[in-house]
mmJSON file of the N, C-alpha and C atoms, coordinates in Angstrom:
{"data_MODEL":{"atom_site":{
"group_PDB":["ATOM","ATOM","ATOM","ATOM","ATOM","ATOM","ATOM","ATOM","ATOM","ATOM","ATOM","ATOM","ATOM","ATOM","ATOM","ATOM","ATOM","ATOM","ATOM","ATOM","ATOM","ATOM","ATOM","ATOM","ATOM","ATOM","ATOM","ATOM","ATOM","ATOM","ATOM","ATOM","ATOM","ATOM","ATOM","ATOM","ATOM","ATOM","ATOM","ATOM","ATOM","ATOM","ATOM","ATOM","ATOM","ATOM","ATOM","ATOM","ATOM","ATOM","ATOM","ATOM","ATOM","ATOM","ATOM","ATOM","ATOM","ATOM","ATOM","ATOM","ATOM","ATOM","ATOM","ATOM","ATOM","ATOM","ATOM","ATOM","ATOM","ATOM","ATOM","ATOM","ATOM","ATOM","ATOM","ATOM","ATOM","ATOM","ATOM","ATOM","ATOM","ATOM","ATOM","ATOM","ATOM","ATOM","ATOM","ATOM","ATOM","ATOM","ATOM","ATOM","ATOM","ATOM","ATOM","ATOM","ATOM","ATOM","ATOM","ATOM","ATOM","ATOM","ATOM","ATOM","ATOM","ATOM","ATOM","ATOM","ATOM","ATOM","ATOM","ATOM","ATOM","ATOM","ATOM","ATOM","ATOM","ATOM","ATOM","ATOM","ATOM","ATOM","ATOM","ATOM","ATOM","ATOM","ATOM","ATOM","ATOM","ATOM","ATOM","ATOM","ATOM","ATOM","ATOM","ATOM","ATOM","ATOM","ATOM","ATOM","ATOM","ATOM","ATOM","ATOM","ATOM","ATOM","ATOM","ATOM","ATOM","ATOM","ATOM","ATOM","ATOM","ATOM","ATOM","ATOM","ATOM","ATOM","ATOM","ATOM","ATOM","ATOM","ATOM","ATOM","ATOM","ATOM","ATOM","ATOM","ATOM","ATOM","ATOM","ATOM","ATOM","ATOM","ATOM","ATOM","ATOM","ATOM","ATOM","ATOM","ATOM","ATOM","ATOM","ATOM","ATOM","ATOM","ATOM","ATOM","ATOM","ATOM","ATOM","ATOM","ATOM","ATOM","ATOM","ATOM","ATOM","ATOM","ATOM","ATOM","ATOM","ATOM","ATOM","ATOM","ATOM","ATOM","ATOM","ATOM","ATOM","ATOM","ATOM","ATOM","ATOM","ATOM","ATOM","ATOM","ATOM","ATOM","ATOM","ATOM","ATOM","ATOM","ATOM","ATOM","ATOM","ATOM","ATOM","ATOM","ATOM","ATOM","ATOM","ATOM","ATOM","ATOM","ATOM","ATOM","ATOM"],
"id":[1,2,3,4,5,6,7,8,9,10,11,12,13,14,15,16,17,18,19,20,21,22,23,24,25,26,27,28,29,30,31,32,33,34,35,36,37,38,39,40,41,42,43,44,45,46,47,48,49,50,51,52,53,54,55,56,57,58,59,60,61,62,63,64,65,66,67,68,69,70,71,72,73,74,75,76,77,78,79,80,81,82,83,84,85,86,87,88,89,90,91,92,93,94,95,96,97,98,99,100,101,102,103,104,105,106,107,108,109,110,111,112,113,114,115,116,117,118,119,120,121,122,123,124,125,126,127,128,129,130,131,132,133,134,135,136,137,138,139,140,141,142,143,144,145,146,147,148,149,150,151,152,153,154,155,156,157,158,159,160,161,162,163,164,165,166,167,168,169,170,171,172,173,174,175,176,177,178,179,180,181,182,183,184,185,186,187,188,189,190,191,192,193,194,195,196,197,198,199,200,201,202,203,204,205,206,207,208,209,210,211,212,213,214,215,216,217,218,219,220,221,222,223,224,225,226,227,228,229,230,231,232,233,234,235,236,237],
"type_symbol":["N","C","C","N","C","C","N","C","C","N","C","C","N","C","C","N","C","C","N","C","C","N","C","C","N","C","C","N","C","C","N","C","C","N","C","C","N","C","C","N","C","C","N","C","C","N","C","C","N","C","C","N","C","C","N","C","C","N","C","C","N","C","C","N","C","C","N","C","C","N","C","C","N","C","C","N","C","C","N","C","C","N","C","C","N","C","C","N","C","C","N","C","C","N","C","C","N","C","C","N","C","C","N","C","C","N","C","C","N","C","C","N","C","C","N","C","C","N","C","C","N","C","C","N","C","C","N","C","C","N","C","C","N","C","C","N","C","C","N","C","C","N","C","C","N","C","C","N","C","C","N","C","C","N","C","C","N","C","C","N","C","C","N","C","C","N","C","C","N","C","C","N","C","C","N","C","C","N","C","C","N","C","C","N","C","C","N","C","C","N","C","C","N","C","C","N","C","C","N","C","C","N","C","C","N","C","C","N","C","C","N","C","C","N","C","C","N","C","C","N","C","C","N","C","C","N","C","C","N","C","C","N","C","C","N","C","C"],
"label_atom_id":["N","CA","C","N","CA","C","N","CA","C","N","CA","C","N","CA","C","N","CA","C","N","CA","C","N","CA","C","N","CA","C","N","CA","C","N","CA","C","N","CA","C","N","CA","C","N","CA","C","N","CA","C","N","CA","C","N","CA","C","N","CA","C","N","CA","C","N","CA","C","N","CA","C","N","CA","C","N","CA","C","N","CA","C","N","CA","C","N","CA","C","N","CA","C","N","CA","C","N","CA","C","N","CA","C","N","CA","C","N","CA","C","N","CA","C","N","CA","C","N","CA","C","N","CA","C","N","CA","C","N","CA","C","N","CA","C","N","CA","C","N","CA","C","N","CA","C","N","CA","C","N","CA","C","N","CA","C","N","CA","C","N","CA","C","N","CA","C","N","CA","C","N","CA","C","N","CA","C","N","CA","C","N","CA","C","N","CA","C","N","CA","C","N","CA","C","N","CA","C","N","CA","C","N","CA","C","N","CA","C","N","CA","C","N","CA","C","N","CA","C","N","CA","C","N","CA","C","N","CA","C","N","CA","C","N","CA","C","N","CA","C","N","CA","C","N","CA","C","N","CA","C","N","CA","C","N","CA","C","N","CA","C","N","CA","C","N","CA","C","N","CA","C","N","CA","C"],
"label_alt_id":[null,null,null,null,null,null,null,null,null,null,null,null,null,null,null,null,null,null,null,null,null,null,null,null,null,null,null,null,null,null,null,null,null,null,null,null,null,null,null,null,null,null,null,null,null,null,null,null,null,null,null,null,null,null,null,null,null,null,null,null,null,null,null,null,null,null,null,null,null,null,null,null,null,null,null,null,null,null,null,null,null,null,null,null,null,null,null,null,null,null,null,null,null,null,null,null,null,null,null,null,null,null,null,null,null,null,null,null,null,null,null,null,null,null,null,null,null,null,null,null,null,null,null,null,null,null,null,null,null,null,null,null,null,null,null,null,null,null,null,null,null,null,null,null,null,null,null,null,null,null,null,null,null,null,null,null,null,null,null,null,null,null,null,null,null,null,null,null,null,null,null,null,null,null,null,null,null,null,null,null,null,null,null,null,null,null,null,null,null,null,null,null,null,null,null,null,null,null,null,null,null,null,null,null,null,null,null,null,null,null,null,null,null,null,null,null,null,null,null,null,null,null,null,null,null,null,null,null,null,null,null,null,null,null,null,null,null],
"label_comp_id":["MET","MET","MET","SER","SER","SER","THR","THR","THR","MET","MET","MET","ASN","ASN","ASN","ILE","ILE","ILE","SER","SER","SER","LEU","LEU","LEU","PRO","PRO","PRO","ASP","ASP","ASP","SER","SER","SER","LEU","LEU","LEU","LYS","LYS","LYS","SER","SER","SER","PHE","PHE","PHE","VAL","VAL","VAL","ASP","ASP","ASP","GLN","GLN","GLN","GLN","GLN","GLN","VAL","VAL","VAL","SER","SER","SER","GLY","GLY","GLY","ARG","ARG","ARG","GLY","GLY","GLY","TYR","TYR","TYR","GLY","GLY","GLY","THR","THR","THR","SER","SER","SER","SER","SER","SER","GLU","GLU","GLU","TYR","TYR","TYR","VAL","VAL","VAL","ARG","ARG","ARG","GLU","GLU","GLU","LEU","LEU","LEU","ILE","ILE","ILE","ARG","ARG","ARG","ARG","ARG","ARG","ASP","ASP","ASP","GLN","GLN","GLN","ASP","ASP","ASP","ARG","ARG","ARG","GLN","GLN","GLN","ASN","ASN","ASN","LEU","LEU","LEU","ARG","ARG","ARG","ARG","ARG","ARG","LEU","LEU","LEU","LEU","LEU","LEU","LEU","LEU","LEU","ASP","ASP","ASP","GLY","GLY","GLY","ALA","ALA","ALA","SER","SER","SER","SER","SER","SER","GLU","GLU","GLU","THR","THR","THR","THR","THR","THR","THR","THR","THR","PRO","PRO","PRO","ILE","ILE","ILE","ASP","ASP","ASP","ASP","ASP","ASP","GLY","GLY","GLY","TYR","TYR","TYR","PHE","PHE","PHE","VAL","VAL","VAL","SER","SER","SER","LEU","LEU","LEU","ARG","ARG","ARG","THR","THR","THR","ARG","ARG","ARG","ALA","ALA","ALA","GLN","GLN","GLN","GLY","GLY","GLY","HIS","HIS","HIS","GLN","GLN","GLN","LYS","LYS","LYS","SER","SER","SER"],
"label_asym_id":["A","A","A","A","A","A","A","A","A","A","A","A","A","A","A","A","A","A","A","A","A","A","A","A","A","A","A","A","A","A","A","A","A","A","A","A","A","A","A","A","A","A","A","A","A","A","A","A","A","A","A","A","A","A","A","A","A","A","A","A","A","A","A","A","A","A","A","A","A","A","A","A","A","A","A","A","A","A","A","A","A","A","A","A","A","A","A","A","A","A","A","A","A","A","A","A","A","A","A","A","A","A","A","A","A","A","A","A","A","A","A","A","A","A","A","A","A","A","A","A","A","A","A","A","A","A","A","A","A","A","A","A","A","A","A","A","A","A","A","A","A","A","A","A","A","A","A","A","A","A","A","A","A","A","A","A","A","A","A","A","A","A","A","A","A","A","A","A","A","A","A","A","A","A","A","A","A","A","A","A","A","A","A","A","A","A","A","A","A","A","A","A","A","A","A","A","A","A","A","A","A","A","A","A","A","A","A","A","A","A","A","A","A","A","A","A","A","A","A","A","A","A","A","A","A","A","A","A","A","A","A","A","A","A","A","A","A"],
"label_entity_id":["1","1","1","1","1","1","1","1","1","1","1","1","1","1","1","1","1","1","1","1","1","1","1","1","1","1","1","1","1","1","1","1","1","1","1","1","1","1","1","1","1","1","1","1","1","1","1","1","1","1","1","1","1","1","1","1","1","1","1","1","1","1","1","1","1","1","1","1","1","1","1","1","1","1","1","1","1","1","1","1","1","1","1","1","1","1","1","1","1","1","1","1","1","1","1","1","1","1","1","1","1","1","1","1","1","1","1","1","1","1","1","1","1","1","1","1","1","1","1","1","1","1","1","1","1","1","1","1","1","1","1","1","1","1","1","1","1","1","1","1","1","1","1","1","1","1","1","1","1","1","1","1","1","1","1","1","1","1","1","1","1","1","1","1","1","1","1","1","1","1","1","1","1","1","1","1","1","1","1","1","1","1","1","1","1","1","1","1","1","1","1","1","1","1","1","1","1","1","1","1","1","1","1","1","1","1","1","1","1","1","1","1","1","1","1","1","1","1","1","1","1","1","1","1","1","1","1","1","1","1","1","1","1","1","1","1","1"],
"label_seq_id":[1,1,1,2,2,2,3,3,3,4,4,4,5,5,5,6,6,6,7,7,7,8,8,8,9,9,9,10,10,10,11,11,11,12,12,12,13,13,13,14,14,14,15,15,15,16,16,16,17,17,17,18,18,18,19,19,19,20,20,20,21,21,21,22,22,22,23,23,23,24,24,24,25,25,25,26,26,26,27,27,27,28,28,28,29,29,29,30,30,30,31,31,31,32,32,32,33,33,33,34,34,34,35,35,35,36,36,36,37,37,37,38,38,38,39,39,39,40,40,40,41,41,41,42,42,42,43,43,43,44,44,44,45,45,45,46,46,46,47,47,47,48,48,48,49,49,49,50,50,50,51,51,51,52,52,52,53,53,53,54,54,54,55,55,55,56,56,56,57,57,57,58,58,58,59,59,59,60,60,60,61,61,61,62,62,62,63,63,63,64,64,64,65,65,65,66,66,66,67,67,67,68,68,68,69,69,69,70,70,70,71,71,71,72,72,72,73,73,73,74,74,74,75,75,75,76,76,76,77,77,77,78,78,78,79,79,79],
"pdbx_PDB_ins_code":[null,null,null,null,null,null,null,null,null,null,null,null,null,null,null,null,null,null,null,null,null,null,null,null,null,null,null,null,null,null,null,null,null,null,null,null,null,null,null,null,null,null,null,null,null,null,null,null,null,null,null,null,null,null,null,null,null,null,null,null,null,null,null,null,null,null,null,null,null,null,null,null,null,null,null,null,null,null,null,null,null,null,null,null,null,null,null,null,null,null,null,null,null,null,null,null,null,null,null,null,null,null,null,null,null,null,null,null,null,null,null,null,null,null,null,null,null,null,null,null,null,null,null,null,null,null,null,null,null,null,null,null,null,null,null,null,null,null,null,null,null,null,null,null,null,null,null,null,null,null,null,null,null,null,null,null,null,null,null,null,null,null,null,null,null,null,null,null,null,null,null,null,null,null,null,null,null,null,null,null,null,null,null,null,null,null,null,null,null,null,null,null,null,null,null,null,null,null,null,null,null,null,null,null,null,null,null,null,null,null,null,null,null,null,null,null,null,null,null,null,null,null,null,null,null,null,null,null,null,null,null,null,null,null,null,null,null],
"Cartn_x":[-1.684,-1.413,-0.698,0.336,1.107,0.446,0.778,0.256,1.381,1.041,2.01,1.291,1.877,1.309,2.104,1.393,2.065,1.532,2.346,1.947,1.773,0.679,0.397,0.086,0.494,0.041,-1.479,-2.111,-3.574,-4.099,-3.397,-3.873,-3.9,-2.874,-2.867,-3.896,-4.063,-5.08,-6.461,-6.716,-7.99,-8.188,-7.127,-7.202,-7.528,-6.842,-7.092,-8.54,-9.016,-10.409,-11.396,-11.11,-11.976,-11.958,-10.789,-10.683,-11.435,-11.317,-11.99,-13.501,-14.017,-15.472,-15.992,-15.225,-15.701,-15.485,-14.597,-14.277,-14.65,-15.377,-15.927,-15.006,-13.92,-13.062,-13.696,-13.533,-14.096,-13.28,-11.972,-11.066,-9.894,-9.173,-7.972,-6.919,-6.922,-5.98,-6.22,-7.498,-7.809,-7.275,-7.447,-6.963,-5.442,-4.735,-3.273,-2.788,-3.444,-3.061,-3.2,-4.294,-4.506,-3.397,-3.005,-1.91,-0.609,-0.339,0.894,0.87,-0.279,-0.394,-0.163,-0.745,-0.553,0.911,1.581,2.995,3.817,3.479,4.162,3.963,2.725,2.432,3.222,3.282,4.003,5.503,6.066,7.486,7.761,6.847,7.002,6.95,6.003,5.909,7.17,7.677,8.911,10.065,10.176,11.238,11.094,9.863,9.648,9.999,9.609,9.921,11.426,12.106,13.561,14.257,13.764,14.321,14.133,12.952,12.69,13.545,13.701,14.497,15.969,16.45,17.868,18.115,17.056,17.24,17.751,18.207,18.73,17.631,18.021,17.089,16.717,15.439,14.965,14.356,13.905,13.241,11.902,11.576,10.287,9.116,8.079,6.89,5.96,5.484,4.572,3.29,2.422,1.154,1.368,2.391,2.677,2.965,3.625,3.908,2.612,1.659,0.405,-0.446,-0.402,-1.113,-0.546,0.775,1.436,1.082,1.064,0.735,-0.691,-1.646,-3.045,-3.182,-2.486,-2.547,-2.036,-0.907,-0.365,-1.313,-1.915,-2.836,-4.079,-4.591,-5.769,-5.444,-4.249,-3.83,-3.786,-3.388,-3.346,-4.734,-5.695,-7.056,-7.759,-7.436,-8.1,-7.59,-6.417,-5.825,-6.536],
"Cartn_y":[-10.434,-10.868,-12.212,-12.346,-13.581,-14.583,-15.829,-16.907,-17.483,-17.825,-18.449,-19.578,-20.74,-21.884,-22.113,-22.36,-22.632,-23.935,-24.586,-25.816,-25.5,-25.983,-25.767,-27.086,-27.223,-28.395,-28.302,-29.445,-29.481,-28.499,-28.344,-27.446,-25.99,-25.56,-24.192,-24.003,-24.999,-24.935,-24.799,-25.53,-25.456,-24.068,-23.527,-22.185,-21.148,-21.221,-20.287,-20.41,-21.625,-21.835,-21.218,-21.348,-20.749,-19.227,-18.661,-17.208,-16.706,-17.421,-17.029,-17.034,-18.099,-18.194,-17.313,-17.165,-16.423,-14.925,-14.468,-13.042,-12.384,-13.096,-12.486,-12.386,-13.131,-13.155,-14.06,-13.711,-14.527,-15.778,-15.648,-16.77,-16.738,-17.833,-17.868,-16.9,-16.658,-15.701,-14.294,-13.906,-12.589,-12.475,-13.523,-13.528,-13.382,-14.148,-14.107,-12.742,-12.175,-10.842,-9.806,-9.901,-8.981,-9.128,-10.356,-10.576,-9.967,-10.122,-9.578,-8.054,-7.45,-5.985,-5.475,-6.159,-5.743,-5.851,-6.897,-7.056,-5.945,-5.589,-4.474,-3.182,-2.925,-1.725,-1.721,-2.868,-2.989,-2.726,-3.267,-3.043,-1.588,-0.96,0.448,1.314,1.031,1.776,1.596,0.384,0.124,0.942,0.974,1.746,3.226,3.755,5.164,5.475,4.577,4.785,4.747,3.795,3.714,4.928,5.388,6.598,7.789,7.899,8.999,8.919,7.724,7.55,7.86,7.637,7.884,9.272,10.059,11.391,12.358,13.518,14.518,15.027,15.387,15.953,17.363,17.693,19.022,19.702,20.913,21.64,20.977,20.769,20.154,20.989,20.313,20.981,21.237,22.491,22.845,23.444,23.941,24.517,25.698,26.488,27.64,27.236,26.121,25.633,25.368,24.704,24.372,25.605,26.58,27.845,28.522,28.578,29.178,28.426,27.135,26.315,26.573,26.638,26.923,28.307,29.267,30.641,30.686,30.021,29.971,29.272,28.173,27.418,28.25,28.957,29.799,30.938,31.476,32.54,32.062,30.808,30.253,29.971,29.671,29.385,30.646,31.783,33.041,33.593,33.188,33.72,33.248],
"Cartn_z":[-20.569,-19.214,-19.288,-18.489,-18.436,-17.504,-17.708,-16.871,-16.035,-14.784,-13.89,-13.173,-13.184,-12.473,-11.195,-10.106,-8.844,-8.267,-7.493,-6.813,-5.334,-4.761,-3.341,-2.669,-1.422,-0.666,-0.499,-0.265,-0.148,0.894,1.999,3.059,2.591,1.837,1.318,0.218,-0.637,-1.693,-1.072,-0.022,0.682,1.292,1.873,2.45,1.377,0.244,-0.852,-1.316,-1.482,-1.908,-0.913,0.377,1.404,1.305,1.079,0.958,-0.273,-1.364,-2.605,-2.412,-1.85,-1.696,-0.566,0.495,1.653,1.59,0.72,0.686,-0.63,-1.454,-2.661,-3.857,-3.865,-5.049,-6.091,-7.349,-8.416,-8.691,-8.546,-8.822,-7.851,-7.804,-6.97,-7.509,-8.813,-9.4,-8.863,-8.725,-8.164,-6.747,-5.961,-4.582,-4.539,-5.358,-5.366,-5.862,-6.879,-7.351,-6.236,-5.471,-4.355,-3.311,-3.001,-2.046,-2.555,-3.837,-4.415,-4.375,-4.717,-4.656,-3.234,-2.264,-0.868,-0.462,-0.921,-0.598,-1.256,-2.488,-3.151,-2.361,-1.945,-1.151,0.151,0.815,2.076,1.867,0.794,0.512,0.169,-0.572,-0.921,0.334,1.223,2.472,3.306,3.371,4.126,3.554,2.22,1.575,1.91,1.845,2.167,3.618,4.521,5.936,6.19,5.555,5.721,5.113,3.95,3.341,4.269,4.857,5.777,7.019,7.543,8.761,8.528,7.31,7.038,6.441,6.264,5.694,6.759,6.301,7.221,8.139,9.341,10.3,9.864,9.975,9.607,10.823,10.617,11.686,11.976,13.232,13.555,13.015,12.589,12.082,13.262,13.349,14.432,13.845,14.717,14.258,13.313,13.567,12.715,11.278,11.099,9.748,8.992,9.659,8.99,8.733,9.637,9.412,8.173,8.084,6.927,5.641,5.712,4.548,4.086,5.032,4.682,4.055,4.625,4.102,2.668,2.415,1.051,0.099,0.543,-0.313,-0.621,0.36,0.125,-0.826,-0.748,-1.652,-3.097,-3.301,-4.669,-5.197,-4.34,-4.777,-5.261,-4.686,-5.034,-6.353,-6.776,-8.008,-9.234],
"occupancy":[1.0,1.0,1.0,1.0,1.0,1.0,1.0,1.0,1.0,1.0,1.0,1.0,1.0,1.0,1.0,1.0,1.0,1.0,1.0,1.0,1.0,1.0,1.0,1.0,1.0,1.0,1.0,1.0,1.0,1.0,1.0,1.0,1.0,1.0,1.0,1.0,1.0,1.0,1.0,1.0,1.0,1.0,1.0,1.0,1.0,1.0,1.0,1.0,1.0,1.0,1.0,1.0,1.0,1.0,1.0,1.0,1.0,1.0,1.0,1.0,1.0,1.0,1.0,1.0,1.0,1.0,1.0,1.0,1.0,1.0,1.0,1.0,1.0,1.0,1.0,1.0,1.0,1.0,1.0,1.0,1.0,1.0,1.0,1.0,1.0,1.0,1.0,1.0,1.0,1.0,1.0,1.0,1.0,1.0,1.0,1.0,1.0,1.0,1.0,1.0,1.0,1.0,1.0,1.0,1.0,1.0,1.0,1.0,1.0,1.0,1.0,1.0,1.0,1.0,1.0,1.0,1.0,1.0,1.0,1.0,1.0,1.0,1.0,1.0,1.0,1.0,1.0,1.0,1.0,1.0,1.0,1.0,1.0,1.0,1.0,1.0,1.0,1.0,1.0,1.0,1.0,1.0,1.0,1.0,1.0,1.0,1.0,1.0,1.0,1.0,1.0,1.0,1.0,1.0,1.0,1.0,1.0,1.0,1.0,1.0,1.0,1.0,1.0,1.0,1.0,1.0,1.0,1.0,1.0,1.0,1.0,1.0,1.0,1.0,1.0,1.0,1.0,1.0,1.0,1.0,1.0,1.0,1.0,1.0,1.0,1.0,1.0,1.0,1.0,1.0,1.0,1.0,1.0,1.0,1.0,1.0,1.0,1.0,1.0,1.0,1.0,1.0,1.0,1.0,1.0,1.0,1.0,1.0,1.0,1.0,1.0,1.0,1.0,1.0,1.0,1.0,1.0,1.0,1.0,1.0,1.0,1.0,1.0,1.0,1.0,1.0,1.0,1.0,1.0,1.0,1.0,1.0,1.0,1.0,1.0,1.0,1.0],
"B_iso_or_equiv":[0.0,0.0,0.0,0.0,0.0,0.0,0.0,0.0,0.0,0.0,0.0,0.0,0.0,0.0,0.0,0.0,0.0,0.0,0.0,0.0,0.0,0.0,0.0,0.0,0.0,0.0,0.0,0.0,0.0,0.0,0.0,0.0,0.0,0.0,0.0,0.0,0.0,0.0,0.0,0.0,0.0,0.0,0.0,0.0,0.0,0.0,0.0,0.0,0.0,0.0,0.0,0.0,0.0,0.0,0.0,0.0,0.0,0.0,0.0,0.0,0.0,0.0,0.0,0.0,0.0,0.0,0.0,0.0,0.0,0.0,0.0,0.0,0.0,0.0,0.0,0.0,0.0,0.0,0.0,0.0,0.0,0.0,0.0,0.0,0.0,0.0,0.0,0.0,0.0,0.0,0.0,0.0,0.0,0.0,0.0,0.0,0.0,0.0,0.0,0.0,0.0,0.0,0.0,0.0,0.0,0.0,0.0,0.0,0.0,0.0,0.0,0.0,0.0,0.0,0.0,0.0,0.0,0.0,0.0,0.0,0.0,0.0,0.0,0.0,0.0,0.0,0.0,0.0,0.0,0.0,0.0,0.0,0.0,0.0,0.0,0.0,0.0,0.0,0.0,0.0,0.0,0.0,0.0,0.0,0.0,0.0,0.0,0.0,0.0,0.0,0.0,0.0,0.0,0.0,0.0,0.0,0.0,0.0,0.0,0.0,0.0,0.0,0.0,0.0,0.0,0.0,0.0,0.0,0.0,0.0,0.0,0.0,0.0,0.0,0.0,0.0,0.0,0.0,0.0,0.0,0.0,0.0,0.0,0.0,0.0,0.0,0.0,0.0,0.0,0.0,0.0,0.0,0.0,0.0,0.0,0.0,0.0,0.0,0.0,0.0,0.0,0.0,0.0,0.0,0.0,0.0,0.0,0.0,0.0,0.0,0.0,0.0,0.0,0.0,0.0,0.0,0.0,0.0,0.0,0.0,0.0,0.0,0.0,0.0,0.0,0.0,0.0,0.0,0.0,0.0,0.0,0.0,0.0,0.0,0.0,0.0,0.0],
"pdbx_formal_charge":[null,null,null,null,null,null,null,null,null,null,null,null,null,null,null,null,null,null,null,null,null,null,null,null,null,null,null,null,null,null,null,null,null,null,null,null,null,null,null,null,null,null,null,null,null,null,null,null,null,null,null,null,null,null,null,null,null,null,null,null,null,null,null,null,null,null,null,null,null,null,null,null,null,null,null,null,null,null,null,null,null,null,null,null,null,null,null,null,null,null,null,null,null,null,null,null,null,null,null,null,null,null,null,null,null,null,null,null,null,null,null,null,null,null,null,null,null,null,null,null,null,null,null,null,null,null,null,null,null,null,null,null,null,null,null,null,null,null,null,null,null,null,null,null,null,null,null,null,null,null,null,null,null,null,null,null,null,null,null,null,null,null,null,null,null,null,null,null,null,null,null,null,null,null,null,null,null,null,null,null,null,null,null,null,null,null,null,null,null,null,null,null,null,null,null,null,null,null,null,null,null,null,null,null,null,null,null,null,null,null,null,null,null,null,null,null,null,null,null,null,null,null,null,null,null,null,null,null,null,null,null,null,null,null,null,null,null],
"auth_seq_id":[1,1,1,2,2,2,3,3,3,4,4,4,5,5,5,6,6,6,7,7,7,8,8,8,9,9,9,10,10,10,11,11,11,12,12,12,13,13,13,14,14,14,15,15,15,16,16,16,17,17,17,18,18,18,19,19,19,20,20,20,21,21,21,22,22,22,23,23,23,24,24,24,25,25,25,26,26,26,27,27,27,28,28,28,29,29,29,30,30,30,31,31,31,32,32,32,33,33,33,34,34,34,35,35,35,36,36,36,37,37,37,38,38,38,39,39,39,40,40,40,41,41,41,42,42,42,43,43,43,44,44,44,45,45,45,46,46,46,47,47,47,48,48,48,49,49,49,50,50,50,51,51,51,52,52,52,53,53,53,54,54,54,55,55,55,56,56,56,57,57,57,58,58,58,59,59,59,60,60,60,61,61,61,62,62,62,63,63,63,64,64,64,65,65,65,66,66,66,67,67,67,68,68,68,69,69,69,70,70,70,71,71,71,72,72,72,73,73,73,74,74,74,75,75,75,76,76,76,77,77,77,78,78,78,79,79,79],
"auth_comp_id":["MET","MET","MET","SER","SER","SER","THR","THR","THR","MET","MET","MET","ASN","ASN","ASN","ILE","ILE","ILE","SER","SER","SER","LEU","LEU","LEU","PRO","PRO","PRO","ASP","ASP","ASP","SER","SER","SER","LEU","LEU","LEU","LYS","LYS","LYS","SER","SER","SER","PHE","PHE","PHE","VAL","VAL","VAL","ASP","ASP","ASP","GLN","GLN","GLN","GLN","GLN","GLN","VAL","VAL","VAL","SER","SER","SER","GLY","GLY","GLY","ARG","ARG","ARG","GLY","GLY","GLY","TYR","TYR","TYR","GLY","GLY","GLY","THR","THR","THR","SER","SER","SER","SER","SER","SER","GLU","GLU","GLU","TYR","TYR","TYR","VAL","VAL","VAL","ARG","ARG","ARG","GLU","GLU","GLU","LEU","LEU","LEU","ILE","ILE","ILE","ARG","ARG","ARG","ARG","ARG","ARG","ASP","ASP","ASP","GLN","GLN","GLN","ASP","ASP","ASP","ARG","ARG","ARG","GLN","GLN","GLN","ASN","ASN","ASN","LEU","LEU","LEU","ARG","ARG","ARG","ARG","ARG","ARG","LEU","LEU","LEU","LEU","LEU","LEU","LEU","LEU","LEU","ASP","ASP","ASP","GLY","GLY","GLY","ALA","ALA","ALA","SER","SER","SER","SER","SER","SER","GLU","GLU","GLU","THR","THR","THR","THR","THR","THR","THR","THR","THR","PRO","PRO","PRO","ILE","ILE","ILE","ASP","ASP","ASP","ASP","ASP","ASP","GLY","GLY","GLY","TYR","TYR","TYR","PHE","PHE","PHE","VAL","VAL","VAL","SER","SER","SER","LEU","LEU","LEU","ARG","ARG","ARG","THR","THR","THR","ARG","ARG","ARG","ALA","ALA","ALA","GLN","GLN","GLN","GLY","GLY","GLY","HIS","HIS","HIS","GLN","GLN","GLN","LYS","LYS","LYS","SER","SER","SER"],
"auth_asym_id":["A","A","A","A","A","A","A","A","A","A","A","A","A","A","A","A","A","A","A","A","A","A","A","A","A","A","A","A","A","A","A","A","A","A","A","A","A","A","A","A","A","A","A","A","A","A","A","A","A","A","A","A","A","A","A","A","A","A","A","A","A","A","A","A","A","A","A","A","A","A","A","A","A","A","A","A","A","A","A","A","A","A","A","A","A","A","A","A","A","A","A","A","A","A","A","A","A","A","A","A","A","A","A","A","A","A","A","A","A","A","A","A","A","A","A","A","A","A","A","A","A","A","A","A","A","A","A","A","A","A","A","A","A","A","A","A","A","A","A","A","A","A","A","A","A","A","A","A","A","A","A","A","A","A","A","A","A","A","A","A","A","A","A","A","A","A","A","A","A","A","A","A","A","A","A","A","A","A","A","A","A","A","A","A","A","A","A","A","A","A","A","A","A","A","A","A","A","A","A","A","A","A","A","A","A","A","A","A","A","A","A","A","A","A","A","A","A","A","A","A","A","A","A","A","A","A","A","A","A","A","A","A","A","A","A","A","A"],
"auth_atom_id":["N","CA","C","N","CA","C","N","CA","C","N","CA","C","N","CA","C","N","CA","C","N","CA","C","N","CA","C","N","CA","C","N","CA","C","N","CA","C","N","CA","C","N","CA","C","N","CA","C","N","CA","C","N","CA","C","N","CA","C","N","CA","C","N","CA","C","N","CA","C","N","CA","C","N","CA","C","N","CA","C","N","CA","C","N","CA","C","N","CA","C","N","CA","C","N","CA","C","N","CA","C","N","CA","C","N","CA","C","N","CA","C","N","CA","C","N","CA","C","N","CA","C","N","CA","C","N","CA","C","N","CA","C","N","CA","C","N","CA","C","N","CA","C","N","CA","C","N","CA","C","N","CA","C","N","CA","C","N","CA","C","N","CA","C","N","CA","C","N","CA","C","N","CA","C","N","CA","C","N","CA","C","N","CA","C","N","CA","C","N","CA","C","N","CA","C","N","CA","C","N","CA","C","N","CA","C","N","CA","C","N","CA","C","N","CA","C","N","CA","C","N","CA","C","N","CA","C","N","CA","C","N","CA","C","N","CA","C","N","CA","C","N","CA","C","N","CA","C","N","CA","C","N","CA","C","N","CA","C","N","CA","C","N","CA","C","N","CA","C","N","CA","C","N","CA","C"],
"pdbx_PDB_model_num":[1,1,1,1,1,1,1,1,1,1,1,1,1,1,1,1,1,1,1,1,1,1,1,1,1,1,1,1,1,1,1,1,1,1,1,1,1,1,1,1,1,1,1,1,1,1,1,1,1,1,1,1,1,1,1,1,1,1,1,1,1,1,1,1,1,1,1,1,1,1,1,1,1,1,1,1,1,1,1,1,1,1,1,1,1,1,1,1,1,1,1,1,1,1,1,1,1,1,1,1,1,1,1,1,1,1,1,1,1,1,1,1,1,1,1,1,1,1,1,1,1,1,1,1,1,1,1,1,1,1,1,1,1,1,1,1,1,1,1,1,1,1,1,1,1,1,1,1,1,1,1,1,1,1,1,1,1,1,1,1,1,1,1,1,1,1,1,1,1,1,1,1,1,1,1,1,1,1,1,1,1,1,1,1,1,1,1,1,1,1,1,1,1,1,1,1,1,1,1,1,1,1,1,1,1,1,1,1,1,1,1,1,1,1,1,1,1,1,1,1,1,1,1,1,1,1,1,1,1,1,1,1,1,1,1,1,1]
}}}
């Protein structure tokens, strides 16, 4: 694991310390790692949403689609 040192103003350092003690993190590093993971997840979701929004329009999915999907899935389970 690599090490990274960051500088924070006293107000942010105090906030991080409060989050660590109040939310059950063992260290400030655990808290920062969690923030980075959440940001990665948020960026990935944004990319997926933008990809979906720019994709070609398809036939709308209705109840019949899900019935067909369940029927196919049940057929594979019995095999």
